[in-house]
N, C-alpha and C positions, 0 to 999 in steps of 0.2 A: 394204138402200137405198143405192143407189150414187149418191152426189152429183152426178156429172157429168152423169147420165141423167135426173135428177128435175126437175119442173118445181117453180115457187114453191107452190102448193097442196099437193104431195105433201110438200115437207119442212115446211110448216106443219101438216099432219095428222101427220107423222111424229113430230114434236117433242111430241105429246101422248102416245106410246108409248116414247119414248126420248130420252133427252138426253146419249147418249154418242156421241162422233165418233171414228173410228180413223184417224189420218194415218200412212199408210206411207211412210218416208224409206228411199232407196236410193241409189245412185250410177251415175254413168256411168265405169266402171272396167275395167280389163283383168282378165279372169278367164282366163289362159291362152289357149292356140291354139284352144280348142275350145268356148268358152262364150260368150255374147254379152256386151257391155259393159254391158247392162241386168240382169245377173243378180240383184243386191241388190234391185232396184228390183220385178223379176217376183216374186221369193219373198215380199216383204213385201205386194204387193198381193193377192196370190193367196191369201194366209192372210185377209185382211181380207174378200175377197168370199166365200170359203167359211164364215168365222164368220157373216157377215150372212145366210146362208142357214139358219141355226140359230137366231138370237136376234135380235130388233130392234137395229139398230145402222146408224149411218150411216158409210159407207167414202168417206173423201176422195179425190181425184185424188191420185197418188203425187208424190212430190218426187223427181225423177230425179238431183239432184245432192247430193254430200256433200263432207266434208273427207277428202281421199285423200292421206297422206303417203308411205307406203313404195312406192307404185305410180306416184307422180305423174311419172315418167319413161318408163314403159311406154305405147307407143302406145295412144291411144284413152282414157286416163284425164283427165278434166277434173274439177279440184277446185276447190272454194269454200272461203273462208277459214272458220275457225271463228266470227269475228265476224259474218260474213253469215249462217251457219247459224243461230246462235243468235238472231239478228234476225228471221230469217225464221220460225222457229218461235213467238217471241213475237207477232210480227205476227198470224201464223195463228189462235193461240190467242185473242188478243184478240178478232178479229174474230168467230170462232165464239161466243164467250162472250156478245158483243153480240148475237148472233142468238138466244141462249136455251140454247146448248148450255153443259152444265155439268160434264160429264166427258169427258175427252180420254185416248185411248191413242195413244202415239206408239210404233210399232213400227218399228225400223230392220234392215232387211236389211243393211246395212253396218255392220260392229262395229269399225271403227278405233277406238283408244283417244281419240285427240283428238275425234273425230267423236261418239262415244258421250258425252263428258264435256261438250261444248257442248250438246248436247240435254239432258242432266240439268241444267246450270247454269241454262239457260232455263228449265226445269220449277220449279226452286227458286225463281227470280225471281218467276215467274208466281203462285205459290203465295201469295206476300207481297203481291201486287198485287190478286188476284181473288178476293174473300172466299169464294165459294160453288165455287170450282174444286176438282175431284178431278181428278188427272192419274197417269198411268202412263206411265215412259219405260223400254222393255225392248228387247233385242236377241233376235232369234230364237234364238241360241245359248243365251242365259239359259233361254227358256222349254222348251228341249227337251233340255237336256244331261243330266239324270238319266236320264228314260224312255228317251232315245235312246241311251245308252251301249251297251247290247247289240245295238243295230243296226248300229254304225259299227266296221267293222274296223281302221280306219288310226288309229294313235295320233297324237294332236295333229293331226290334220285341221283346216285352217282356213280355206283360201281356193282355190276353183277345184279342190278335191280331190274326195273321195269323196262328201261330203256335199252340195255345191253342185250337182255335176254330176248327183247321182241326183235332186236336186229339179228341176233344169231338164229332165232326161230324162223325167220324170213330167208336168210342167204343160206343157213346151213343146218336145217331142222335136225339132220341125223346125228349132229353133235350135241344136241340138248339133251341132257339127263334128267328130264323130268322137272322139278322146280326146286325152290328152296324157302325156307322161311323168311319173312321180311326181318330186317336188321338195320338199326341206325346206330353204329359206335359211338362212343364219347370218351377221346383221350382228355388226359388231364390238360389244362390249358397252360402252354407256355412249357411245360416238363417234358423233356425227352425221355421216352420209356424204353429200357431193353425188351420186355416182354410185350411186344404189341399185340400178339395174338391174345393176351389176356383182356385186351379192350376190345378185341375185333374178332371174336372167336368163329363166326361162321363165314366171314370173308364177304358179306353182302352189304351194300349200302343202299338200301331202298326196297321195294316191294316186288320180286320176281313174279308174284301172282297176278299182277296187274298186266302182264305181258301179254302180246299177240303178234303174230306173224304180219298181220295187216297194219298194225302200228309200225313194225319193224320196216315193211315196205315204204310208208310214207316218210317215216325219220330218214332213211336212206336217200330217198329221192330229195329231199329238201338238202342234204349235204351235197349231194351230186350237183344240183343246179348252182349253188355256192361255188363249187369247184370250177365248173364251167364259166362262170362269171370271172373268176380270178384267173383263168386262162387268157381269156379275152383281155383282160386289163393287162397283165404281163405283155401279151403279145403285141399290144397296141402301144406299149411304151408310156401309160399314163402316169406312172409314178418313177421317179428316179431317187 
């Protein structure tokens, strides 16, 4: 059930079958010279749509902005503060809760540390505020890291490399602009630097040349299966 395309009666009827909403979070962030700025958002949204084909699930419109620190000087990256991000999730969940939703899956395609922690903090605060709420806050990487280990050839692949290039080659091949050189940036340990692009010039962390559409399809499937499991767990009320 794709919320942006539904009518009021369809939402009302859908809530008799399912009280879980999936909110995809992404970013508008550089992904090398070959992938679109919306890479994180595309991945998260596609997973939700695929999961909703298999199990009753409301899929909310994606959030296209996130907190991006290490890439904030690369052309195209637009970052919001963790305060804004945390407040946005809290406002959205409160409104969904007021509409009768009781379960929320927040899946973020952007896995920056501060971004991820802001979403998790918001979720913890909401648990204390909304007595019937069940919520999961996860990254794609968390859901696929174990089963996907044998598919990925690049050690420490993290950003615009083998994994993300494969995913976009599978779901949106028309948006992939060739490839990019392998890159493994190294920031000074413990020191916060102003000129982040100096230490990460190409915006890639991994090896895009190892990517394939077939790998992308398999990796997407792993995440979809995990999301379907999460929906079942939340709907059954296994965790409180």
